C-alpha positions, 0 to 999 in steps of 0.5 A: 516518543512513539504514540500508539492507541490500541483499542480494546472493545469500545474503550481506548488504551493508550500505550506510550513508548519512550524507548530508544531506537534499536541501536545508537547508529552513527550519524552520517547524514546531517538534518535536512528539512524539506518543508516546501518540497514535501507538504502535499504530494505523495512522493514529496521533495518537490515532486509535482506529480502526486502519488495515489491516495495512500495510507500511512501510520505515525511515529516520532520526530525528524532528521535521518541517519544511516546505521553502520555495518557492512557496505552494499554497493549500488545495484544495477537497475532494470533497463527501460523495458524492465529487463533485469540482469539476473535470474531465470524467468518464465516467458511473458505472454502476449502483451495485450489485454482488453478492458471491460467497463464494470462501473462508471460515474464513481468518485475516486475509486481506491479499492474493490473487494468481493466477499466469498459468499456466492453473491457475485457482488463487487464492493467499490470503495470511494475515497470520499467515504462511501462503499457502493455495490455492483450487483450481479446484473452489473448495475451500481446500486443507488444506496451505498452499502456504507457511508462514512463521509461524516467520519472522515477528515475534510479532504482536499478536492485537488489532490489528497491521499487521505479518506476511506482507503481500504475494505476487507471482508472477513473470511467467514463473512457469509456466516458472521457478516463482519468486514473491516475498513481503514479510514482517515479521521480527524486528529484525535484529542490525545494526538501531538499538537500540529499532527494531521489526522488519525487513521482508524481500522474499524470493524462493521457488520452487515444489517440483519435486514438487508444484505446490501446495507451495512449497519453504520452503528455497529462500528468497533474500532480495532486500532488507531494510529496518529499521523504526523503528515497527510500523505503516505497512508496506505490503507489497503487492508486485506486478510491473508490465507492464514485468516489474519488481517494485514495492515500496511502503514507508511512512514508518516508522510512528508518526504525522506522520512525525516520530518516532524513525527519521524524518529530522529537520526533513524526515520520511522522505516528503520525504527521498529519501536513504532508502527510507522513504515511497517506491515502489521498482522493481527488476529481479529477473531480473538481479544488480546491481553489488557482488553485489546480488540485483537490478539497477536498471532503466536508466529509473528516474527517479533513476538519475543522482541521487547523492543518491537511491537508484536503486531509488526510483520515486516518493516522498512517501508515508505508508502505501501500504497497497496498489498495483495495476497498470492492466492496460492501462497507461493509469493506471500504478501505483495507490497506496492511501495511507492518511491521517493524521487527515483525508484518504484518497487514491488516487494514480497513479504513472508515475515520479518523482512527489513525492506530498507527504507530510508537506507535504500530506495529499491535496490539503491542506496538512499541519501535524504540530503540529496534524494535525487542522487543515489549514494555509492554505498550503504549498509547491507544490514540494519543495526540488529544484523538483519539484511536489507531485503530488495524488491522483485520489481524496480523501475526508474521513474525517469524511464517509466511511471510515477507511482506504483499503485498495485500488484497481484499474482494472477490466479484467475481463469479468464487469462490462462496464459497469465497464470502465475505472472505478476500484473502491476500498475502505475498511476501515470506513466507519462503525460497527463492521465495515462496510467500503465499496466505491466506484467512481470515473470517470476524468476528462481531467485527468491532467496537471493542475498544480493538485493538486485539478484531477485529482480523479475523481468517485466514489460508494459502491456498494451490495453486494447479497446476504444476508451473515451478520452484515450489517445494514442498510447494514453488510456486517458486516466490515472490508475488508482488501484489494481484489485481482484474478486473472489474468483481472482480475476483482476480489475483496475480502478481509474480516475480522470482527475487527480483529486476526488472529483464526483463522477470521474472514476471508473472500474474495468475488468482485465479480459482477453483483448478480443473481449475488450475491443 
């Protein structure tokens, strides 16, 4: 049974779905409960290194099975330096960048947004529930723009993936003052017993009297999703070039997509009857049928599929920690999907894709019974005949990195040699508190039919500058996000602690190396 609460105005309409999976797929894997290994950290399965605080959605029950179908052989992976073996790629630039400090003294910054209102302000999201403003003068205002601390589930101080996780300004914010947030609230009364929390997507408006203060009483709940576990929360919502709101939801948490609240014999990533493990796309400017607080865009890929919620734009995701929009539209929606045990990946969504989880981890066949060893073969299609779409960036965690934490196609002006390249970040590339920045060059295989033919070549970037706490190649910080402002310039969000420790967070702008010395 899938449980989705759709909000209409200020009243909730509960939709209960007891529909079967898309098909009855043969059970190839026995049930493996990994209770002790997946309870707290973002990657699960005994991995003691957490992933970034991320957002997820809810679904149904527990084990995991793979569908039958055409067999795909495991693909080659990038070499440790990130070089893929297929596709012609653009040249990489000088692999150095500078870091310009924008703000410090923050508590677990996880997102940054900037309205296109000409003010030049930056709005910083702190995981613990506040949104703070950096003014044009570079100073962080004392009074928060919005404080939702009392509306959040209680966070674990050592490490947590829940909290206030995302912020998106309406494209017409300068005229209508509307913005949207994603946060982890206490478990709803109508949620299944034993589940962890309920994710809220909510609309607020700015105060009529002060452009630097939001109206906390203006909240209008757009959507609620009950979450079985506390990890895989995604939440980095954003508006697309089309004016629609995109909402990334993980597979429900835990590990392997097989625990309580995950569809038996299928997993949430492959179950299109619920929101979990999917990227949603909705129209917040119109009300939907039955009093829904949003409408469904007519060109969503599954609007005519009775088995699939029409909100779904793409599926087969594990932990889509971050999404971003290519400002020129060439590469669609970039999804930073944190992996399980072996592979991290960045995928491109244009609508309707199945990104393979939990049949695939990156370009590799996944075995939930033995997640540390890739299967030799697996289906190339799902039960509906849809191909499993591979990533454009993949890397092995044994070679580099821990959890991908954001990716953007650079479209700014400060770094002219980086135009059209992908910049992506990893939470911790080795040792303690050592996040990494990488650059990838697109190739011409966006329509590749083999999952490994579309991989882009990439390299790690040297970060210039004398950062306090940095030593050798280490920047002395975990990277909790990569974001952009209204001019498409890039910022990295960092934290010196693994949890929401007060004062441990900083934000840096990526600049030419001479400026960051």
